[in-house]
N, C-alpha and C positions, 0 to 999 in steps of 0.2 A: 752634781748629777752625772750619772754614768753615761759617757758618750756612746758606748756600744749598745745602749738599751734600744734605741730606735732601730738600729741595724739588726739586732737580734730579733726584735719583734717582727721585722719584715721577713726574716728567714724562717720564722715559724710557719707551720702549715695552717691554712685558713680553717675556720670552723666548718664542720660538716654541713653541706647544703648551701654554703655561701661562697661566692666567687670573689676573687681579689680584683680590685679596680686600680689601674695605673693612670696617673695624670702625667701626660708628657709635655715637656717644654718644646718650643719650636714646632708646633703641630702644623702640618701643611695639608692634611687630608680633608679638613673641614667637617669631620664627624665627631668633634668634641673630645677626641682622645680615647674613644672607646675602641677596644680591640675587636676585630671581626672574628667570625667563627673559623676563618681559614688561616688565622695567624698562628704560626708556630712559636714565635717568640714575641711576647707582648711588648717588649722593649725595643724591638727592631723596627726602624722606619722603612726598610726595604720591603719587608713582608706586607706592610700596610699599603705601600704604593702598588705592589703587585696585585693587591686585591681590588684595585680600581678598574673600571671598564677600559680605560685607556691609560695604562701606566706610563707611557712615554710623554704624555702631555701634562700640563700644570694641573694639580689637583683642584685649586681654587683660583678663580679669576674675578675681577671686579669686587674683591673682598668678601663676597658671599655666594657667588655662583659656583657650586661644585659640579662634578661631572654627572651627577644623577638628577640635578634640578631640571625642570621642564624646558626652559628656553635653551639652556646650554646643551642638554642632551639631544635636542632636535638638531641644533647646529653641528654637533659632533658627528651625528649620523651623516649629515650632508657633506661635511668636510672629509671624513674618513671613508666615505663611499661616494666619491665624486662621479660626475657624468662628463668626462672629457669631451665626448662627441658634441654635447650641447655647447660647451664653451668654445670649441673650435668652430662650430657653425656660426656663433655670434661674432667671433673674431673675423671669420671669412666674410660675413655680412658687413662688418665694419670696413674691411678692405675694399669691398665693392662700392660702398657708399662714398668712401673717400676718393675713389677713382672717378666716380660719376659727378663729383662736385666741381662746378666751374666758378672759380673765384671772381672772374671779371663779370660774369653774367648774373650771378646769384648774390650780389651785394644786398639788394633789398629783399630777395627771396619772395618774389611775387608769383612766379610760375608754379603750376601744379607739380612739376617734377621736383622743384626745390623744396616744396612743402612736404612731399613724400619722403625725400631724403632727410629732411629735418626731423620728421617723425621717427624714422628709423634711427637717427642719431640719438634722439631722446631715449628711445627704448634701449639702445646699446649702453648709454651712460647709466641708465637706471639699473640695468643688469649688472654692470661692473660695480656700481655702488652697493647694491644689495649683496653681491658676492663678498665684497670687502667687509661689510658689517657682519655677515654670517661668520666669516673667518675670525673676526675680532672677538665675537662672543664665544666662539668655540675654543680659540687658542689664547685669548688674552692679547693685550696690546704690547706691553713692554716686557722684555725678558729674553732669555736665550732661546727658549723653545716657543716663544710667542710669535705674534703676527709680524711685528717689525724686526724680529730677530733674523729674518731671512731677507737676503738682498733682493730677490725677485719680488717679494711681497712689498718691499719698499718702493720698487718701481711702480707696481700697481697702485700703491697708496698715493704716490706723486701724481700719477695720471688722473686718478679720481679727484684729488684735491684741485688740480688744475682745471678739470671740467666744472667743478663747483664754482671756482672763481670766474670762469667764463660765463656761466649762467647768471651769476650775481651781477657781473658787469653789464650783461645784456638787459637785465631788468632795470638798471640805472641809466641806460642809454649811453654807456661809456664804451668807446672803441679801444680795445686792447688786443690787437691782432697777434701779438707775440704769444699770447696764451693759446690761441687757436692752433698754433703749430704743434702743440703737445699732442694733438690728435694723431699725428704721425707716429707717435710712440705706441699707440694702442696695438698695432699688429705684433709688437714685441712680446705681448702677453702670451703669444703662442709658444714661445720658448719655455715658459714655465709649465705649459700643459703637456708638452711632449718630452718625456724623460730623456730619450736618446738625443734630441736636439739640445736639451739643456746641458747634457754631458759634453757635447761637442763645443758649445759656446764657452762653457767653463774651462775646458782644456785650452781653447784658443786664448782666453784671457790670461790663463796661467803662463802661457808661453811668451806673452808680451814682454815681461821683464828680461827674458833671455835675449831680446833684440837690442839691449842697451849698447853693446859694443858696436853693433851695426849702425845705430843712430849716431853714436859718437864719431865713428869713422866718416859717415856721410856729412856730418857737420864740418869736420876738418876739410873734406874734399870741397864742399860748397864754399867754405871760408877762403881757402887758398886760391881756388880758381876764380872766385868772385873778386878778390883783391887784384889778381892779375888782370882780369877783364876791365876793372875800373881804372887801373893805372894806364892801360894801353888805349882803351877805346871810349873813355868818358866824353860824351858830347859828339862823337863822330857820326853816329847814326842820324843826327839832325842835319847833316850837310846836304844842301840843295844848291842848285844852279840859279842864281839871282841875276837880274838885269844890273848893269853898271849903275853906280850912284848918279852919274851925270848924264844918263841916257834919258832923252826926252821923246815921248811918244806923241803922235798926232792925236788931236782931240777926239777923233772919230774911232780910234783904236783902243780897245780895252783888253789888257793882258794881265795874267796873274803875275804876282811878284816874283815867283820862281817857277821853274818848269815842273809841270805836274803830268803824270801819266794818266791813262784812262782808269787804272785801278791804283790810285795814289796811296790808299791806306795799307794795302797788302803788298804792293809791288812798287814802291817809290823809286825815283831815280836818285840814288845816293852817290854823290861825287866824292872825289879825293882832292884834298887841298894840295897846293904846290909843295908844302913841306912834308907831305906824306908820300907813300909809294903804293897807292891803291890801284885797283884794276879799272876804274871808270873815271873819266874826266868829263868836264862840261863840253868839250869839243866832240864828244861821242853822242850828243843828243841827236836823235833822228830828225830828218827834215820835216817841216810842218806840212800838213795836208789839210785842205779845205774842200769839202764836198767831193772827195775822191781825186782831187787835183793836187799834184805835188808842187809846192811853192819853191821857186828858184830865184826870185828877185830879191834885191837888197832894199835897205831903207830909202835910198835916194830915188828909187824907181817906184815909190809908193803912188805918186800921182799918175803914173803911166800904166797902172794895172788894168787888165781887161778880164773878160770871162775865161780866158785861157791862161792867165798868169796871175800870180799872187806873191806877196812878200813872205819870205821865210823868216819869221820873227824868232824862231827857235835858235838861230845862229847868234843872237845877241845875249842869250843866257850864258854868260862867260864867267860870272863871279861866283866861285864856290865858297859859300859861307855857311855858318851854323844858323839854322832856322829855329822854329819853335816846336815842331812836331816830330815825334819818333814814329817808327812803323807800328802798325797794328794798334792804332788809337793811343799811342804813347806807352804801350805795355812792354814793348821789347826795346831795351836799351841797357847801357852799362854806365849810366850817369852816377849811380850810387850803388852801395852794396845790396840794398833791398831789391832794386830792379835787376841787378846782376844775378841774384839768386833765382829770380823768376825766369830769366832767360836760361840759366843753367839747368833748372828743373825741366824746362821744355826740351832742352837738348838731350838730357839723359832719358827722357821718355820716348825719344826718337820720333817725335811728332812735329814736323815742320822745322827740324833743326838745320836742314840744308839751306833754307831761306835765310836764317840768322847768320850762318856761316858766309853766305854770299854777300850779305849786307856788310859784314865786317871786312871781308876781302876787298870789296869795292871801295870802302872808305879808308882802309889802312894799308894792308899788304896782302900779297898772294899767300905768303907763308903762314898766315893765321889759321889755315886749315889744320895745322899741327895741334893747336890748342884744342879744337873740337874733337879731333880723333883721340887725343890723350884723355880728354874728359869722358868720352864714351867708354873707352877701355878701362880706365881706373874705376869708374862707377860700376861697371858690370863685374869686374873682378872683386871689388869690395863686397858686393851683394852676394857673390857665390862663396868667397873664402871665409867670410865672417858670419855667415848664416848658421844658426844652431842646427846640429844634426837632428834629423827626425827619427832615426833609429840607429841602433848599434850595428857595427859591421859584423857580418857573419864570419864565424870562425871555421866554417867548413872549408876544406881544401878545394881549389878549383879543379 
């Protein structure tokens, strides 16, 4: 058989009054491969896509919904002609309801205010769910130009699915409070509704990889200064002035094991042990006062106390030893590298760093202030020198 026969037959002109029909492989238009009246080249897929109402979107979704079918055509009109003001009003309403919700008082949700807020929350969830379904019907679900192909749409999808999980757990009387925290992400949907805000957030996220050098340098600063702090001051912020081990108190007297100030947690009396060279010793404990009276007697004159005299028990807190508690509920110390990083982070934020420096100076040495001054200078310089430039320098002469 002649192999050029079919090809020659195709090149012949069609009979008068009859049109040639082309059957295309990999057809994505959903119109059965028939060429439209606006096609210049029946064999070109681009001209066929341009003939669609929305050429930039998928021609067929869910295997049979093309762009001209009723359900999808309605959804396409809604998606391509959105009402951003309506979405922003719903998001603003969501912010107001979240701010008015009282977790401690609205656990059972018996009050009228809580019921109203719950009704608004149900409406907001329904609005977001319907919006997601409309977008899925219009754009499709999976694909480059489909619903889940966009990062912000994935965030919306996650929020709606978490809301569905929350409602399903409420119906089964199961407590899953972690899912409720996803409601906080709902205001982030406003980023996808405002184009300028979306550009700014995207630009901010794109600049995060540029901060890798800064994070690496900060890690080395934290690591080096943390090791130095642990080697020098591990356990020293636990130092307190205790009573001697062989010291016996009268049965009618109740004293603390170690000397405690009025604000013991934030301003404890940290002493320096004899082997250290700190700034504060147990002999510096102030005189005891009772009902505005300064106590001057010693232990032997306990039975001779009157209304105008009392025993100064503070003078017997002479044993500086390591206790069990660190300042600020145990959060500030250099006992290990983790707690040292917490203290270093507080120092570089310049929030309460002077108190930490005084604690260390009282327990170890006066010259420890050099450590904290260097830490602040190095951290500040590293943040300025290694920060990525925001703009190019101007080439204009000064």
